[in-house]
C-alpha positions in Angstrom: 0.0 0.0 0.0 2.9 2.4 0.7 4.1 1.7 -2.8 1.0 3.4 -4.1 1.4 6.6 -2.1 1.8 9.6 -4.5 3.8 12.3 -2.9 4.4 15.4 -5.1 6.5 15.1 -8.2 8.1 11.7 -7.5 9.9 11.6 -10.8 11.5 15.0 -10.1 11.1 16.0 -13.7 7.4 16.6 -13.9 6.7 13.2 -15.3 5.7 11.4 -12.1 2.6 9.3 -11.6 -0.7 11.2 -11.8 -2.5 8.9 -9.3 -2.1 5.6 -7.5 -3.4 3.5 -10.3 -1.0 5.1 -12.8 1.8 4.4 -10.3 0.6 0.8 -9.9 0.8 0.1 -13.6 4.2 1.8 -13.8 5.4 -0.6 -11.1 4.1 -3.5 -13.2 5.9 -2.3 -16.3 9.1 -2.0 -14.3 8.7 -5.5 -13.0 8.2 -6.8 -16.5 11.4 -5.0 -17.7 13.3 -6.6 -14.8 11.9 -10.1 -15.3 9.9 -10.0 -12.1 6.7 -12.1 -12.4 3.4 -10.5 -11.5 1.2 -13.1 -13.0 1.0 -16.9 -12.6 4.3 -18.7 -13.4 5.5 -22.3 -13.2 8.5 -23.1 -10.9 9.2 -26.7 -11.8 5.9 -28.6 -11.3 4.6 -25.9 -8.9 2.3 -23.0 -10.0 3.1 -19.8 -8.2 0.2 -17.3 -8.3 0.6 -13.6 -7.1 -2.7 -12.0 -6.3 -3.5 -8.2 -6.2 -5.4 -7.1 -3.2 -6.6 -4.3 -1.0 -8.5 -4.2 2.3 -12.2 -3.7 2.9 -14.1 -2.6 6.0 -14.9 -5.5 8.2 -18.7 -6.0 8.3 -20.1 -5.1 11.6 -17.0 -3.4 12.9 -17.3 -0.1 14.7 -16.7 3.2 12.9 -13.2 3.5 11.4 -12.5 6.8 13.2 -8.9 7.9 12.5 -8.4 5.0 10.2 -10.8 6.7 7.8 -7.7 8.4 6.5 -5.5 5.3 6.4 -3.3 5.5 3.2 -4.4 9.0 2.7 -1.4 9.6 0.6 -2.9 7.4 -2.1 -4.7 9.3 -4.9 -7.5 7.4 -6.7 -8.6 8.4 -10.2 -12.3 7.9 -9.5 -14.1 11.1 -8.5 -16.6 9.3 -6.2 -13.8 7.6 -4.2 -12.9 9.8 -1.3 -11.0 7.3 0.8 -8.7 4.3 0.5 -11.3 2.5 2.6 -13.9 2.8 -0.2 -14.9 -0.7 -1.5 -14.2 0.4 -5.1 -10.4 0.3 -4.4 -10.4 -3.3 -3.4 -12.9 -4.2 -6.1 -10.4 -2.8 -8.7 -7.6 -5.1 -7.6 -9.9 -8.1 -7.1 -11.0 -7.8 -10.7 -7.4 -7.9 -11.9 -7.1 -11.4 -10.3 -9.8 -13.0 -12.5 -7.5 -13.7 -15.4 -5.0 -15.4 -13.1 -7.8 -17.5 -11.5 -9.1 -18.5 -14.9 -5.5 -19.5 -16.0 -5.2 -21.7 -12.9 -8.5 -23.3 -13.5 -7.4 -24.3 -17.1 -3.8 -25.3 -16.3 -3.4 -26.5 -12.8 -4.5 -30.2 -13.1 -3.1 -31.7 -9.9 -0.2 -29.3 -9.6 0.4 -27.7 -6.2 -0.4 -24.0 -6.1 1.4 -21.4 -4.0 -0.1 -17.9 -3.8 0.8 -14.6 -2.4 -0.9 -11.3 -1.5 0.4 -8.2 0.3 -2.9 -7.9 2.3 -4.4 -10.2 4.9 -7.1 -12.3 3.4 -9.2 -12.5 6.6 -9.2 -11.3 10.1 -9.6 -13.6 13.1 -6.9 -16.3 13.0 -4.9 -14.4 10.4 -5.0 -11.1 12.2 -4.9 -11.5 16.0 -4.1 -7.8 16.4 -6.1 -4.8 17.6 -9.7 -4.8 16.6 -9.5 -1.2 15.6 -7.2 -2.1 12.7 -9.5 -4.7 11.2 -10.8 -2.0 8.8 -7.5 -2.1 7.0 -6.7 -5.9 7.1 -9.2 -8.4 5.7 -11.1 -8.6 2.5 -13.9 -11.2 2.2 -13.8 -11.3 -1.6 -10.0 -12.0 -1.5 -10.7 -14.8 0.9 -13.3 -16.1 -1.6 -10.8 -16.0 -4.4 -8.4 -18.0 -2.3 -11.1 -20.6 -1.6 -11.5 -21.0 -5.4 -7.7 -21.2 -5.8 -7.2 -23.7 -2.9 -3.4 -23.1 -2.7 -1.2 -25.4 -0.6 0.5 -22.3 0.9 -0.6 -18.6 0.9 2.0 -16.0 1.9 0.9 -12.5 2.9 2.1 -9.5 4.8 0.9 -6.0 5.9 0.0 -6.6 9.6 3.6 -7.0 10.9 2.4 -10.1 12.9 3.9 -13.5 12.4 1.3 -16.1 11.4 1.6 -19.8 10.5 -1.9 -21.3 10.4 -3.4 -24.3 8.5 -7.0 -23.5 7.5 -9.1 -25.7 5.2 -6.0 -27.3 3.7 -4.1 -24.1 3.1 -1.1 -23.0 5.1 -1.2 -19.3 5.7 2.1 -17.7 6.5 3.4 -14.3 7.3 7.1 -13.8 8.0 7.0 -10.4 9.6 10.5 -9.0 9.4 9.2 -5.7 10.5 10.8 -2.3 11.0 13.5 -1.4 13.5 10.8 0.3 15.5 9.1 -3.1 15.8 12.0 -4.3 17.9 13.5 -6.5 15.2 17.2 -6.9 14.9 19.3 -8.7 12.2 20.6 -11.2 14.7 17.3 -12.7 15.9 15.3 -15.7 14.5 13.0 -13.4 12.4 15.8 -11.9 10.3 16.1 -14.5 7.6 13.8 -16.1 5.1 11.5 -19.0 6.0 11.2 -22.1 3.9 7.5 -22.8 3.5 7.5 -25.2 0.5 9.9 -27.9 -0.8 8.9 -29.9 -3.8 11.4 -32.4 -5.2 11.2 -35.3 -7.6 11.2 -37.9 -4.8 7.6 -38.6 -3.8 8.8 -39.3 -0.3 9.8 -35.6 0.1 7.3 -33.9 -2.2 5.3 -31.3 -0.3 7.3 -31.2 2.9 6.9 -28.1 5.0 9.4 -26.5 7.2 
């Protein structure tokens, strides 16, 4: 979400992004130039599926209060969208996932699927933090897309809270490296990467988790 903040003339030459959607597509173009995959890709016999996402207000939660202005540095191109908490923002990103989901439906067969999103798919087990922040965490429609995808592992971030939960056959993992202000140092057990999937030719080891 911070990646889509638009702060003044970011390009420094008058050619910066006009809004957060413009910046988003610029980032995707840069990824393409660098060889970074932003759509489903095969890694051996495993299908890796990145998903675009945003948060939605949690149904039944109390008024957002100060969080009404969360990600206020984002600029959305739609005149009737006044806040990053507007459902239209999440709906825009969810719609971009439909092509990836269709691709998986056509090509996955019995192949294991690993998926990723920046945002937390659901609150509750995946966000055991302060209730006041639920407005900027879960997204029921993203959770529904994951139910359709049925990945072996889904990695996510955003909340700065370590999570490793098995729910309905999917392992949900957040490896929250955090900021220095979160009390994280480079010499503790949170500093390095975490192996969440190992698939090798030997059936005895295929699908082992660590």
